[in-house]
C-alpha positions as CSV (number, residue, x, y, z in Angstrom):
1,M,-0.1,0.1,0.0
2,V,1.3,3.1,-0.9
3,K,1.2,6.4,1.6
4,H,0.9,9.6,-0.3
5,Q,1.2,12.9,1.5
6,P,-1.8,15.2,1.7
7,L,-2.2,17.9,-0.9
8,Q,-0.9,21.6,1.2
9,V,-3.0,24.7,0.9
10,Y,-1.4,28.3,1.8
11,E,-3.4,30.2,4.3
12,K,-4.1,33.3,2.9
13,Q,-2.8,36.5,4.2
14,V,-4.5,39.2,2.6
15,F,-3.5,41.8,4.9
16,L,0.6,41.3,4.4
17,S,-0.4,40.9,0.6
18,F,-2.1,44.3,0.8
19,I,1.0,45.4,2.8
20,T,3.9,44.3,0.4
21,G,1.9,44.7,-2.7
22,I,1.0,48.6,-2.4
23,Y,4.6,49.1,-1.2
24,G,6.7,47.3,-3.2
25,C,4.5,45.6,-5.9
26,R,5.0,42.0,-4.3
27,W,1.9,40.9,-4.6
28,K,3.0,36.9,-4.5
29,R,3.9,34.8,-1.6
30,Y,7.2,33.8,-2.7
31,Q,8.3,37.5,-3.4
32,R,8.1,38.5,0.3
33,S,11.2,38.5,1.7
34,Q,12.3,38.9,5.5
35,D,16.0,39.4,4.8
36,D,17.3,42.4,6.4
37,S,17.0,45.5,4.4
38,S,19.7,47.1,2.1
39,R,21.0,50.1,2.7
40,W,19.7,51.6,-0.1
41,E,16.1,50.6,1.0
42,C,16.9,52.1,4.8
43,T,18.2,55.3,2.7
44,W,14.6,55.5,0.6
45,L,13.0,55.0,4.2
46,V,15.0,58.0,5.6
47,I,14.1,60.1,2.1
48,L,10.5,59.0,2.9
49,C,10.5,60.0,6.5
50,S,11.7,63.6,5.5
51,S,9.6,64.2,2.9
52,F,6.8,63.9,5.5
53,L,8.2,65.9,8.1
54,L,9.0,68.8,5.6
55,L,5.2,67.9,4.4
56,L,3.9,68.2,8.1
57,F,5.6,71.8,8.2
58,W,4.4,72.8,5.2
59,A,0.4,71.7,5.8
60,Y,0.8,73.2,9.1
61,F,1.8,77.1,7.7
62,W,-0.9,77.2,5.4
63,L,-3.5,75.9,8.1
64,V,-2.6,78.7,10.2
65,A,-1.8,81.1,7.0
66,Q,-5.7,80.9,6.2
67,N,-5.6,84.3,8.6
68,D,-3.9,86.0,5.8
69,F,-5.0,84.4,2.3
70,N,-6.3,87.1,0.6
71,D,-2.8,89.4,1.5
72,F,-1.1,86.5,-0.1
73,N,-3.4,86.9,-3.4
74,R,-2.4,90.4,-3.4
75,S,1.4,90.0,-3.2
76,V,1.0,87.6,-6.1
77,Y,-1.2,90.3,-7.8
78,N,1.5,93.1,-7.2
79,R,4.4,91.1,-9.1
80,S,2.1,89.4,-11.8
81,G,-0.7,92.2,-12.3
82,E,-3.0,89.7,-12.5
83,W,-6.0,88.4,-9.6
84,T,-6.1,84.8,-9.0
85,D,-6.8,82.8,-6.2
86,E,-3.0,81.1,-6.0
87,T,-4.1,79.2,-2.4
88,I,-6.4,76.6,-4.2
89,P,-3.6,75.1,-6.6
90,I,-1.5,75.0,-3.2
91,L,-3.7,73.6,-0.9
92,T,-4.6,71.1,-3.3
93,S,-1.5,70.0,-4.1
94,T,-0.4,70.0,-0.5
95,T,-3.3,67.9,0.6
96,V,-2.5,65.2,-2.2
97,G,1.1,65.0,-1.5
98,F,0.2,64.8,2.3
99,S,-2.0,62.3,2.1
100,Y,0.1,60.0,-0.2
101,I,3.2,60.6,1.7
102,T,1.5,59.5,5.2
103,F,0.2,56.6,3.6
104,L,3.6,55.3,2.2
105,L,5.1,56.0,5.7
106,I,2.2,54.2,7.4
107,L,2.7,51.1,5.0
108,A,6.7,51.4,5.9
109,L,6.0,51.1,9.5
110,F,3.7,47.8,8.9
111,H,6.5,46.2,6.8
112,I,8.9,46.9,9.8
113,S,7.0,46.1,12.4
114,L,6.0,42.3,10.6
115,G,9.4,41.6,9.7
116,Q,9.3,42.3,6.2
117,Q,11.8,43.6,4.2
118,L,11.9,47.2,2.7
119,N,11.2,47.2,-1.0
120,L,9.8,50.5,-1.9
121,Y,8.3,50.4,-5.6
122,W,10.2,52.4,-8.3
123,V,6.8,54.5,-9.1
124,H,7.0,55.0,-5.5
125,K,10.2,56.5,-5.4
126,I,9.6,58.6,-8.4
127,G,6.5,60.2,-6.3
128,V,8.2,60.8,-3.4
129,L,11.1,62.5,-5.0
130,A,8.4,64.7,-6.9
131,T,6.6,65.6,-4.1
132,L,9.8,66.2,-2.2
133,L,10.9,68.5,-4.7
134,T,7.8,70.1,-5.3
135,T,7.4,70.8,-1.4
136,I,11.1,72.5,-1.2
137,S,10.4,74.7,-4.4
138,G,7.0,75.7,-2.8
139,I,8.8,76.8,0.3
140,V,11.3,79.0,-1.6
141,S,8.9,80.4,-4.1
142,V,6.8,81.6,-0.7
143,D,10.0,83.2,0.9
144,D,10.7,85.1,-2.3
145,V,6.8,86.4,-2.5
146,W,5.6,86.2,1.1
147,G,8.6,86.0,3.4
148,D,7.1,87.8,6.0
149,E,4.6,84.9,7.0
150,W,7.1,82.8,8.5
151,D,6.1,85.1,11.7
152,I,3.0,83.8,12.0
153,L,4.1,80.0,13.0
154,L,6.0,81.5,16.1
155,V,2.7,83.4,17.0
156,S,0.6,80.2,16.5
157,L,2.4,78.2,18.6
158,Q,1.6,80.5,21.4
159,S,-2.2,78.4,21.0
160,T,-1.0,75.3,19.5
161,A,1.9,74.2,21.3
162,P,0.1,72.5,24.5
163,F,-1.8,70.5,21.8
164,L,1.3,69.6,19.5
165,H,3.0,68.5,22.6
166,I,0.7,66.1,23.3
167,G,0.6,64.6,19.8
168,A,4.7,64.6,19.6
169,L,4.5,62.8,22.8
170,T,2.0,60.2,21.6
171,T,3.6,59.9,18.3
172,V,7.3,59.2,20.1
173,T,5.5,57.0,22.4
174,A,4.0,54.6,20.0
175,I,7.2,54.7,18.0
176,S,9.0,53.1,21.1
177,W,7.2,49.6,20.1
178,L,9.6,49.5,16.8
179,V,12.7,50.7,18.4
180,A,12.4,48.2,21.2
181,G,12.4,45.6,18.6
182,Y,15.3,46.7,16.7
183,V,17.4,46.9,19.6
184,V,16.2,43.7,21.5
185,R,15.8,41.4,18.2
186,K,19.4,42.0,17.2
187,E,22.5,41.4,18.0
188,R,24.3,44.1,20.6
189,S,25.8,47.1,18.6
190,N,27.0,50.7,18.5
191,F,24.4,51.4,16.3
192,Q,22.0,49.9,18.0
193,M,23.2,51.7,21.3
194,M,23.3,55.3,19.2
195,V,19.5,54.8,18.1
196,L,18.6,53.8,21.7
197,V,20.4,56.7,23.1
198,V,19.2,59.1,20.0
199,Y,15.6,57.9,20.9
200,F,15.6,58.4,24.5
201,L,17.1,62.2,24.1
202,I,14.1,62.8,21.5
203,L,11.8,61.7,24.5
204,L,12.7,63.8,26.7
205,A,13.2,66.6,24.8
206,V,9.5,65.9,24.2
207,C,8.7,65.7,27.8
208,L,10.3,68.7,29.0
209,A,9.0,71.0,25.6
210,P,6.5,73.0,27.9
211,L,9.2,74.7,29.7
212,T,10.0,76.5,26.5
213,F,6.1,77.5,25.9
214,T,4.7,81.2,26.1
215,C,1.1,80.8,26.1
216,P,-0.9,83.8,26.9
217,C,-4.5,81.4,27.2
218,I,-2.8,79.6,30.3
219,M,-3.7,82.1,33.1
220,D,-6.3,82.5,35.7
221,R,-10.0,83.2,34.5
222,N,-10.2,85.9,36.8
223,T,-7.6,88.0,35.0
224,L,-9.2,87.7,31.7
225,K,-9.5,91.2,30.1
226,P,-12.6,92.4,28.5
227,R,-13.3,91.0,24.8
228,P,-11.3,93.1,22.2
229,N,-13.4,95.6,19.9
230,V,-13.2,94.7,16.1
231,I,-12.2,97.4,13.8
232,G,-13.7,96.5,10.3
233,R,-10.7,97.1,8.2
234,R,-12.1,98.2,5.0
235,G,-15.8,97.2,6.3
236,A,-16.3,93.4,6.2
237,P,-14.5,92.8,2.3
238,M,-15.4,89.1,2.9
239,L,-19.4,90.3,2.2
240,A,-19.1,92.8,0.1
241,P,-16.2,94.9,-1.7
242,E,-13.4,96.5,0.1
243,N,-13.7,100.2,0.8
244,T,-17.3,100.7,0.0
245,M,-20.2,101.9,1.8
246,M,-22.0,98.2,1.8
247,S,-18.9,96.7,3.1
248,F,-19.1,99.2,5.9
249,N,-22.5,98.7,6.8
250,R,-22.0,94.9,6.5
251,A,-19.0,95.7,9.5
252,L,-21.4,97.7,11.6
253,Q,-24.4,95.1,11.7
254,H,-22.1,92.4,12.6
255,G,-20.6,94.0,15.4
256,A,-17.6,96.2,14.7
257,S,-17.1,98.9,17.0
258,S,-15.2,100.9,14.7
259,L,-14.2,101.2,10.8
260,E,-11.0,101.5,9.4
261,A,-10.4,102.7,5.5
262,D,-7.6,103.6,3.2
263,V,-7.5,107.0,2.0
264,T,-5.8,108.5,-1.8
265,I,-6.3,112.3,-2.3
266,S,-7.6,113.0,-6.0
267,V,-6.2,115.2,-8.4
268,D,-8.9,117.6,-7.7
269,G,-8.4,117.6,-4.1
270,L,-11.1,114.9,-3.0
271,P,-10.1,111.9,-0.5
272,F,-11.6,108.9,-1.5
273,L,-11.0,105.0,-0.1
274,M,-8.9,103.0,-2.3
275,R,-6.2,100.5,-1.1
276,D,-4.0,99.7,-4.0
277,H,-2.0,102.6,-5.8
278,T,-4.1,101.8,-9.3
279,L,-7.6,101.2,-10.1
280,R,-7.0,97.7,-11.9
281,R,-7.7,95.6,-9.2
282,T,-10.8,97.1,-7.5
283,T,-12.4,98.8,-10.7
284,D,-13.7,98.4,-14.4
285,V,-11.0,101.2,-15.0
286,S,-9.5,98.7,-18.1
287,K,-12.6,99.1,-19.8
288,V,-13.6,102.9,-19.2
289,F,-10.0,104.0,-19.5
290,P,-7.9,101.4,-21.1
291,S,-5.3,103.7,-21.7
292,R,-5.1,104.5,-18.0
293,Q,-5.2,101.5,-16.1
294,R,-2.0,101.3,-14.5
295,E,-1.9,105.2,-13.9
296,D,-1.7,106.2,-10.2
297,A,-5.1,106.1,-8.9
298,S,-4.5,109.7,-7.1
299,F,-4.1,111.4,-11.0
300,F,-7.8,110.8,-11.4
301,N,-10.4,113.4,-11.0
302,W,-13.5,112.5,-9.0
303,T,-15.9,112.7,-11.5
304,E,-13.7,110.0,-13.3
305,I,-13.5,108.1,-10.3
306,R,-17.0,108.2,-9.8
307,T,-18.0,106.6,-13.1
308,L,-15.8,103.5,-12.6
309,N,-17.9,100.6,-11.2
310,A,-16.4,99.2,-7.7
311,G,-18.5,96.0,-7.2
312,Q,-18.2,93.6,-10.9
313,W,-14.5,92.7,-9.9
314,F,-15.8,91.0,-6.2
315,L,-18.7,89.2,-8.1
316,E,-16.0,88.1,-10.6
317,S,-13.0,87.3,-8.7
318,D,-14.3,86.0,-5.7
319,P,-11.6,86.8,-3.6
320,Y,-12.9,84.9,-0.1
321,W,-15.2,82.3,-1.6
322,T,-18.2,83.9,-0.1
323,V,-20.2,84.8,-3.5
324,K,-22.0,81.7,-3.1
325,T,-23.4,82.6,0.1
326,L,-24.8,86.1,-1.3
327,T,-28.4,86.8,-1.8
328,A,-29.4,87.7,-5.5
329,K,-30.3,91.1,-4.0
330,D,-26.8,91.5,-2.3
331,R,-24.7,90.3,-5.4
332,S,-27.5,93.3,-7.9
333,R,-26.5,95.7,-5.3
334,I,-22.7,94.9,-5.6
335,G,-22.6,94.8,-9.2
336,N,-23.8,98.4,-9.2
337,L,-21.6,99.6,-6.5
338,T,-19.3,102.8,-7.1
339,V,-15.9,104.2,-5.2
340,C,-16.9,105.7,-1.9
341,S,-15.4,109.0,-0.6
342,L,-14.0,109.8,2.5
343,V,-17.2,112.0,3.3
344,E,-19.5,109.3,2.6
345,M,-17.7,107.1,5.1
346,L,-17.3,109.5,8.0
347,R,-21.0,110.5,7.7
348,L,-21.9,106.7,8.1
349,V,-19.6,106.5,11.2
350,A,-21.1,109.5,12.6
351,R,-24.7,107.9,12.2
352,A,-23.5,104.7,13.8
353,N,-22.1,106.8,17.0
354,S,-18.7,104.8,16.4
355,S,-15.1,106.0,15.1
356,A,-13.0,105.7,12.7
357,L,-9.0,104.8,11.6
358,I,-7.8,106.2,8.5
359,N,-4.9,105.1,6.5
360,I,-3.7,108.1,4.4
361,R,-1.2,107.7,1.6
362,K,0.4,110.7,0.7
363,P,-0.1,112.0,-2.9
364,P,3.9,111.8,-5.1
365,P,5.7,114.9,-5.1
366,E,4.4,115.6,-8.5
367,H,1.2,115.4,-7.6
368,P,-1.0,119.3,-7.5
369,R,-2.3,118.3,-4.1
370,F,1.3,117.0,-2.8
371,R,1.1,119.9,-0.4
372,T,-2.4,120.9,0.8
373,W,-3.3,116.8,0.8
374,F,-3.7,117.2,4.8
375,M,-6.1,120.5,4.7
376,D,-7.8,118.3,2.0
377,T,-8.2,115.7,4.7
378,L,-9.2,118.2,7.3
379,W,-12.1,119.5,5.1
380,A,-13.7,116.1,4.4
381,L,-13.5,115.7,8.5
382,Q,-15.7,119.2,8.7
383,K,-17.8,118.3,5.8
384,A,-18.9,115.1,7.2
385,G,-19.8,116.8,10.8
386,I,-17.8,114.1,12.8
387,S,-16.0,114.6,16.1
388,H,-12.0,114.9,15.6
389,K,-12.1,112.8,18.8
390,K,-14.0,110.1,16.9
391,V,-11.4,110.0,14.3
392,T,-7.7,108.3,14.4
393,L,-5.1,109.2,11.6
394,S,-2.6,107.2,10.6
395,P,0.7,107.7,9.9
396,D,1.3,110.0,12.2
397,T,2.4,113.0,10.2
398,D,2.0,116.9,10.3
399,R,1.3,116.9,14.2
400,G,1.7,120.7,14.6
401,R,-1.3,120.9,12.5
402,V,-3.3,118.7,14.1
403,R,-6.0,119.9,16.6
404,G,-8.1,117.1,18.3
405,L,-7.4,114.7,16.3
406,Q,-6.1,111.2,17.5
407,Q,-2.7,109.7,15.9
408,S,-1.7,106.6,15.4
409,T,1.7,105.0,14.4
410,N,1.8,101.9,12.1
411,E,5.8,101.6,13.6
412,K,7.2,99.6,16.7
413,L,8.4,102.6,18.7
414,S,9.6,102.8,22.2
415,V,7.4,104.2,25.0
416,E,9.7,107.3,25.3
417,E,9.2,108.1,21.8
418,I,5.5,107.6,21.3
419,R,5.3,110.2,24.3
420,Q,7.5,112.8,22.6
421,R,5.5,112.5,19.5
422,G,2.0,112.5,21.7
423,I,0.8,109.4,20.1
424,T,-2.3,107.9,21.6
425,S,-2.0,104.4,20.0
426,V,-0.3,102.2,18.0
427,T,-1.8,99.6,15.2
428,L,0.7,97.0,14.5
429,H,1.1,93.6,12.7
430,Y,0.6,90.7,14.8
431,G,3.8,89.4,13.8
432,K,5.8,92.5,15.3
433,I,4.2,92.9,18.4
434,S,5.2,90.3,21.6
435,Y,3.1,89.3,24.4
436,K,5.7,91.7,26.8
437,D,5.6,94.6,24.2
438,I,2.0,94.6,24.9
439,Q,1.7,94.5,28.1
440,E,4.4,97.1,28.1
441,Y,2.1,99.5,26.2
442,L,-0.6,98.5,28.3
443,A,1.2,99.8,31.3
444,N,1.7,103.0,30.1
445,N,-1.5,104.1,28.6
446,V,-1.2,103.3,24.9
447,S,-3.7,101.5,23.2
448,V,-2.5,98.6,20.8
449,T,-4.9,98.0,17.9
450,V,-3.1,94.5,16.2
451,Y,-4.3,93.5,12.6
452,P,-5.3,91.6,10.5
453,V,-6.9,89.1,12.7
454,N,-9.6,87.1,10.9
455,E,-9.4,83.6,12.8
456,P,-10.6,82.8,16.0
457,W,-7.2,81.0,17.6
458,L,-5.6,84.4,16.8
459,Y,-8.3,86.4,18.5
460,S,-8.3,84.5,21.2
461,I,-4.6,84.3,22.1
462,L,-4.5,88.4,21.5
463,W,-7.6,88.8,23.9
464,C,-5.8,86.1,26.6
465,S,-2.7,88.9,26.0
466,G,-5.0,91.9,27.1
467,V,-5.2,93.8,23.5
468,P,-7.9,96.2,23.6
469,S,-8.7,96.1,19.6
470,V,-7.9,94.2,16.8
471,S,-8.3,95.1,13.0
472,S,-10.1,92.2,11.3
473,D,-11.4,91.5,7.6
474,A,-14.1,89.3,8.9
475,P,-15.9,91.0,11.5
476,Q,-18.5,88.6,11.3
477,V,-16.2,85.8,12.2
478,L,-15.1,87.2,15.3
479,R,-18.6,88.0,16.4
480,K,-19.1,84.6,17.0
481,V,-15.9,84.0,19.4
482,P,-18.1,85.1,22.6
483,Y,-15.2,83.5,24.8
484,P,-11.5,82.4,23.8
485,V,-11.6,78.9,22.3
486,W,-9.5,77.6,25.0
487,L,-8.4,78.5,28.4
488,M,-6.6,77.1,31.3
489,S,-5.0,77.7,34.4
490,H,-1.7,77.1,35.5
491,S,-2.0,74.4,38.1
492,A,-4.5,72.5,35.3
493,Y,-2.1,72.5,32.4
494,N,1.2,71.3,34.9
495,F,-1.0,68.6,36.1
496,I,-2.0,67.5,32.2
497,W,1.6,68.1,31.3
498,I,3.4,65.8,34.1
499,S,0.7,63.4,33.9
500,S,1.1,63.2,30.5
501,D,4.8,62.3,30.4
502,L,4.7,60.3,33.4
503,V,1.9,58.0,31.4
504,S,4.3,58.2,28.4
505,L,7.5,57.2,30.2
506,A,5.7,54.4,31.9
507,I,4.4,52.4,28.8
508,V,7.6,52.9,27.1
509,I,9.5,51.0,29.8
510,G,6.8,48.8,30.0
511,I,7.2,48.0,26.0
512,F,11.0,47.7,26.5
513,G,10.5,45.4,29.6
514,F,7.9,43.2,27.2
515,Q,9.8,43.3,23.9
516,N,12.8,42.1,26.0
517,Y,11.1,39.0,28.0
518,H,8.9,38.0,24.9
519,M,12.2,37.7,23.1
520,I,14.3,36.0,26.0
521,R,11.5,33.1,25.9
522,W,11.1,33.1,21.9
523,R,14.8,32.2,22.0
524,I,14.6,29.6,24.6
525,S,11.8,27.6,23.0
526,G,13.3,27.9,19.5
527,M,16.5,26.2,20.5
528,Q,14.4,23.0,20.7
529,N,13.9,23.1,16.8
530,Y,17.5,23.3,15.5
531,N,18.7,20.3,13.6
532,P,22.2,20.4,12.5
533,E,21.1,21.5,8.5
534,Q,19.3,24.6,10.1
535,I,22.4,25.7,12.3
536,M,24.4,25.6,9.0
537,L,21.8,28.0,7.6
538,S,21.6,30.3,10.4
539,A,25.4,31.0,10.5
540,V,25.0,32.4,6.6
541,R,24.1,36.0,7.1
542,R,23.5,37.0,3.6
543,P,21.1,35.1,1.4
544,S,22.6,33.6,-1.7
545,R,22.0,31.2,-4.8
546,D,23.4,28.0,-2.8
547,V,21.3,29.0,0.4
548,N,18.2,29.0,-1.4
549,I,19.0,25.5,-2.5
550,M,20.1,24.4,0.8
551,K,16.6,25.9,1.8
552,E,14.6,24.2,-0.7
553,K,16.2,20.9,0.2
554,L,15.9,21.3,3.8
555,I,11.5,21.4,3.1
556,F,11.6,18.8,1.0
557,S,13.6,16.6,3.5
558,E,11.0,17.6,6.1
559,L,8.1,16.9,4.1
560,N,9.8,13.2,3.2
561,N,9.9,12.8,6.7
562,G,6.6,12.8,7.3
563,L,6.5,16.3,9.5
564,G,3.0,16.4,9.6
565,S,0.3,16.5,6.9
566,T,-0.5,20.5,7.5
567,E,2.7,22.1,8.3
568,E,5.0,23.8,6.7
569,L,8.7,25.0,7.5
570,A,8.8,29.4,7.4
571,M,11.4,31.1,8.0
572,Y,12.0,33.9,10.7
573,P,14.7,36.2,11.3
574,E,17.0,36.2,14.4
575,N,20.1,38.0,14.8
576,G,20.6,38.5,11.5
577,H,20.3,34.8,10.7
578,V,17.6,32.5,9.2
579,R,15.6,30.2,11.5
580,F,13.3,27.2,10.4
581,S,10.0,26.3,12.6
582,H,6.8,24.4,12.1
583,V,3.8,26.3,10.9
584,G,0.8,25.6,8.7
585,F,1.7,24.6,5.1
586,S,0.1,25.9,1.9
587,C,0.4,25.0,-1.8
């Protein structure tokens, strides 16, 4: 009677097939390998990790830079002369690139945890390099066009640092499983000790990072000052075209306590509201006066300016992505708006019993009103019938002729200089003023206005810093912030910080202990399964054709010797060698 060996069937490993297939295009079982990854593949892992960290930084930058998207588009417009929303392609490419790199990194970590050889597919290598180079070129371009915006990163940390600390601590704790596995399962070497030391130094740095934080919203609730006043910066430009009557009305309707406007003097001496040096972006001057579209706005007379449409551009360019939220009636009104004069704006302020901050652009030297622009401005104030105490001028020029008018400066001056000039307030960019500066100005009775503040997180940290007023393009957004986004006492934060560190350290120590204990038991039990031929194979560190032949002979010899009808010999890496054991076999 002939004894037949029963037919064996491989056990399906769908998850492992998915991991190795997507990452390295190794879909077949025989294509997998538990040999050590080559230095070249380890280099690609380093490139992948570097790309992830760079994209994480890049994505975080654009997340907090939403506060200034319109300023970025305007910077691009000043260079190219054409208005386009450049944030859309940047955000799209960043989202796609970050998702792709994150997915590949997760697959790589699964490879490491499952003991599979890293073998990144060549298509992914091209994708990683393309994503990395695109991100680097984007950073260089932003630094050239919008270099001042990097300041927002340091400002944003005043709000996000505590949460980033928890996230970093969680990540470093999770990575300890891979680090422990690498250190414990390999023979001791200098490189392993270096990896271990570097890991614990990083863990220690993350645990102690809160010592370097300066977060205004970590404070006693009883010391929180009143809610900062919101100044409508050019009105409410997200809801209506900037520096128009409709925009100013919208700002007052959404709780703005004051209005801010940019003033230009026309060639016939009438102050009107215009932010840019030309009329190209916010009017239809290219259609009405095509030969003068690049001419300075101050060289037009008021009659010519009044014939221009100041609203159609808003409907066409949709600079804030808000046109779709407007009613048909509002769109119709916007399509017929004209350029607003300073007198019209001040009369609205007077009727609303509000106040105004006026940023005056002096005419160029060849302008006919170069010497009389200040008197033209005072004439507009008198004609509007508004109290001089309700108007603040910026910049602080011609102080000798100012009577009763408040003056503000856009420069960061010392308290002594402010007193000498008779200035009552400072209006500064959020990136140019620190928490210490704010406290010093307020202690010396100097009012502080910070601009532009469009996001709740920035409004919250300025509120906690004690800033009395902010200038915003989005009063309708800040109106919905009745309280800081987050506020925490020092004792509560210290408890969370220390508790998180202790829990993280306990988990890391537990993981290293478990990995070491598990590996000792595995080695002791594994010694019983060795035979002379297996020991000979385990002594060979690098795979070769002869080794593969010996493996095949060993497998078939074990099968012929009747090692169980449903068993197979599987290879497990141990100490850089190859070890065989009996597991379910399939064919």
